[in-house]
C-alpha positions in Angstrom: -21.9 -5.9 -1.5 -19.3 -3.6 -0.1 -16.3 -3.6 -2.9 -13.5 -5.1 -0.9 -10.1 -2.8 -1.6 -6.6 -4.3 -1.2 -3.8 -1.6 0.5 -0.1 -2.7 0.0 1.8 -2.5 3.2 5.6 -2.2 3.8 7.7 -5.0 3.3 8.6 -7.2 6.1 11.2 -5.5 7.8 11.1 -1.8 5.8 9.8 -0.1 8.9 11.6 -0.6 12.6 9.4 -1.5 15.2 10.6 -2.1 18.6 8.5 -5.2 19.5 10.8 -8.1 20.4 10.7 -11.1 19.6 7.8 -10.1 16.6 10.7 -8.1 14.6 9.4 -8.1 11.6 6.0 -6.6 10.4 3.8 -5.8 7.5 2.7 -2.2 8.1 0.0 0.0 6.7 -0.8 4.0 8.5 -4.4 3.5 10.0 -5.1 6.4 7.8 -5.4 4.4 4.5 -7.9 2.0 6.4 -10.0 4.8 7.8 -10.3 6.5 4.3 -11.4 3.4 2.3 -13.9 2.7 5.4 -15.0 6.3 5.2 -15.7 6.2 1.4 -17.5 2.9 1.3 -14.9 0.3 1.0 -14.1 -2.9 2.7 -10.2 -2.6 3.4 -7.7 -5.4 3.2 -4.2 -4.9 4.0 -1.6 -7.1 1.4 2.1 -8.1 2.4 4.6 -6.0 1.0 6.6 -9.0 -0.2 3.8 -11.4 -1.7 5.6 -13.8 -4.5 2.6 -14.0 -6.2 0.5 -10.6 -5.6 -1.2 -11.3 -9.3 -3.3 -14.0 -7.4 -4.9 -10.8 -5.3 -6.8 -9.7 -8.7 -9.1 -12.6 -8.7 -10.2 -11.1 -5.2 -10.0 -7.5 -5.0 -12.6 -5.3 -6.5 -9.7 -2.4 -6.3 -6.4 -1.5 -4.9 -4.6 1.3 -3.3 -1.0 1.3 -3.4 0.5 3.1 -0.3 3.5 5.4 0.5 6.8 4.1 1.4 10.5 4.2 0.9 12.4 5.0 -2.6 12.3 2.5 -5.3 15.4 0.7 -6.1 17.2 3.2 -8.8 18.6 -0.1 -10.7 14.8 -0.9 -11.6 14.9 2.4 -13.5 18.2 2.8 -14.9 19.0 5.4 -12.0 22.3 6.0 -9.4 22.2 3.3 -6.8 25.2 5.4 -5.2 22.8 9.0 -5.3 23.8 10.2 -1.6 20.3 11.2 -1.1 18.6 8.1 -1.6 16.8 6.2 1.4 16.6 2.8 2.5 15.0 0.7 -0.9 13.3 -2.4 -0.1 13.8 -5.2 -2.9 11.0 -7.6 -2.1 8.2 -4.9 -1.7 9.6 -3.1 -5.3 9.0 -6.7 -7.2 6.0 -7.5 -5.6 4.1 -4.1 -6.3 5.6 -3.6 -9.8 4.7 -7.2 -10.4 1.0 -6.5 -9.1 1.1 -3.3 -11.0 1.7 -5.2 -14.4 -0.7 -7.7 -13.9 -3.2 -5.0 -12.9 -2.7 -3.3 -16.3 -2.7 -6.5 -18.3 -6.3 -7.4 -16.6 -7.6 -4.0 -17.5 -10.9 -4.4 -15.0 -9.4 -3.6 -11.5 -9.3 0.2 -10.5 -6.2 1.4 -8.6 -5.4 4.7 -7.1 -1.4 5.0 -6.3 -0.3 7.1 -3.8 3.2 8.8 -3.3 5.4 5.8 -3.5 2.4 4.5 -6.0 2.8 6.9 -8.3 6.2 6.2 -8.8 5.6 2.3 -8.8 3.1 2.9 -11.4 5.7 5.4 -13.7 8.4 2.4 -13.1 6.5 -0.1 -13.8 5.3 0.8 -17.3 8.6 1.8 -18.3 9.5 5.3 -16.9 12.2 6.7 -14.6 12.6 8.9 -11.8 14.4 11.5 -10.2 16.3 10.4 -7.3 16.2 13.4 -5.7 14.7 16.7 -6.1 15.7 19.6 -4.7 13.1 21.9 -2.5 14.8 24.5 -0.9 11.4 26.2 -0.4 10.1 23.6 1.2 7.2 22.9 -1.1 7.2 19.0 -1.3 8.4 18.0 1.9 8.3 20.0 5.4 11.4 21.4 7.2 11.2 19.0 10.1 13.1 21.6 12.3 9.9 23.4 12.6 8.1 20.6 14.2 5.7 19.6 11.0 5.6 16.6 8.8 3.5 17.1 5.8 4.2 20.2 3.5 1.2 22.1 2.0 1.2 22.7 -1.8 -0.9 23.8 -4.6 -1.5 21.8 -7.5 -3.1 22.5 -10.5 -5.5 20.0 -12.3 -5.4 19.1 -15.6 -9.0 19.7 -17.2 -11.0 16.1 -19.0 -9.2 13.9 -16.8 -10.2 11.3 -14.3 -8.8 13.7 -11.7 -10.9 16.2 -12.7 -14.1 14.5 -12.6 -13.6 13.2 -9.5 -12.4 16.4 -7.9 -14.3 18.8 -9.9 -11.6 21.6 -9.3 -9.0 23.2 -11.7 -6.6 23.7 -8.0 -6.4 22.2 -5.0 -4.0 22.8 -2.1 -2.5 18.9 -0.6 -0.1 17.5 1.9 3.1 16.1 0.4 5.8 14.6 2.1 8.5 13.1 -0.8 11.9 13.7 -2.1 11.7 11.6 -5.6 9.5 12.3 -8.4 8.7 11.4 -12.0 11.3 12.3 -14.1 10.8 10.4 -17.6 6.8 9.9 -17.7 6.4 6.3 -18.8 4.5 5.5 -22.2 0.7 4.7 -21.6 0.5 7.6 -18.7 -0.9 11.5 -19.1 0.3 14.1 -16.7 -2.8 15.3 -15.2 -1.6 17.9 -12.3 1.3 19.7 -11.4 2.9 21.4 -8.4 3.9 25.3 -9.2 7.5 24.2 -9.9 6.6 21.8 -12.5 6.8 18.5 -10.7 4.4 16.2 -12.0 1.3 15.4 -9.3 -0.5 13.3 -11.2 -0.8 10.9 -13.9 -3.6 8.7 -15.4 -3.5 5.8 -17.8 -4.7 6.6 -21.1 -5.9 3.0 -21.8 -7.8 2.0 -18.6 -11.1 3.6 -16.8 -9.7 4.0 -13.3 -5.8 3.8 -13.0 -4.7 7.2 -11.1 -1.5 8.3 -9.5 -0.8 11.2 -7.1 2.1 12.3 -5.4 0.6 13.9 -2.4 -1.3 12.1 0.5 -4.8 12.4 0.4 -5.2 9.7 3.2 -3.6 12.8 5.6 -6.8 14.7 5.0 -9.6 12.8 4.3 -11.1 13.5 7.3 -11.4 17.2 7.0 -10.9 17.9 3.2 -14.4 16.4 1.1 -11.9 16.9 -2.0 -9.2 14.0 -0.6 -12.0 11.7 0.5 -13.4 11.9 -3.0 -10.5 10.4 -4.4 -11.2 7.3 -2.2 -14.9 7.5 -3.3 -13.5 7.6 -6.7 -12.1 4.4 -6.4 -14.7 2.5 -4.7 -17.2 3.8 -6.7 -14.9 2.3 -10.0 -14.5 -0.4 -8.2 -18.1 -1.7 -8.1 -18.9 -2.0 -11.9 -15.4 -4.2 -11.6 -16.7 -6.8 -9.4 -19.7 -7.4 -10.9 -18.1 -7.9 -14.2 -15.9 -10.4 -12.7 -18.6 -12.6 -10.7 -20.7 -12.4 -14.2 -18.5 -13.8 -16.5 
């Protein structure tokens, strides 16, 4: 059977969509859905403010934590009054951090944490974030005045990691769009990729077979870059034995 892969969504009103009277939505970019399908999985969209997210773990074979807005700095002892802080969605924060902790405690559901997702993973495990990173060279986010959305940056991949095993490369070029990043690494995580300026670009759990976070957006390039598709294939491949174990128990 095809592995069932959950995709976390934006919160109910985290994104403005003009479609009265239906002004509340749970949104996921179609590129995430397409990437999971291309990798051999069956995607399922998970509402961003679910009060009991741990219940999903009995049904899902794997999870993608998608990108989105800023995490509330109150969750990591940060500066809630930082002038560059974007809109926060407390319900989504609560659901995704709860789901992450339940997933880690359970240990048999693989997960890929993308952009905001890597930050959720780090905060859920006790780490902190930069509320805003200076980026004068447009390394991590494009200069929107040029009409570009993605910044193209080089990432150096550490050896003997899940990431290096999946990609088979020491350096890759990725699409990024972020103004926050990991400040203090959480216990139980290790850094597996960095940008040229030293920003943490990938982490993984030291205690789980496939818990991988990347700061860039592989869903943006999966259709044209086999290395980005490989990340989703790695998740789907890891999800198969998880499904078998649960059904056999």
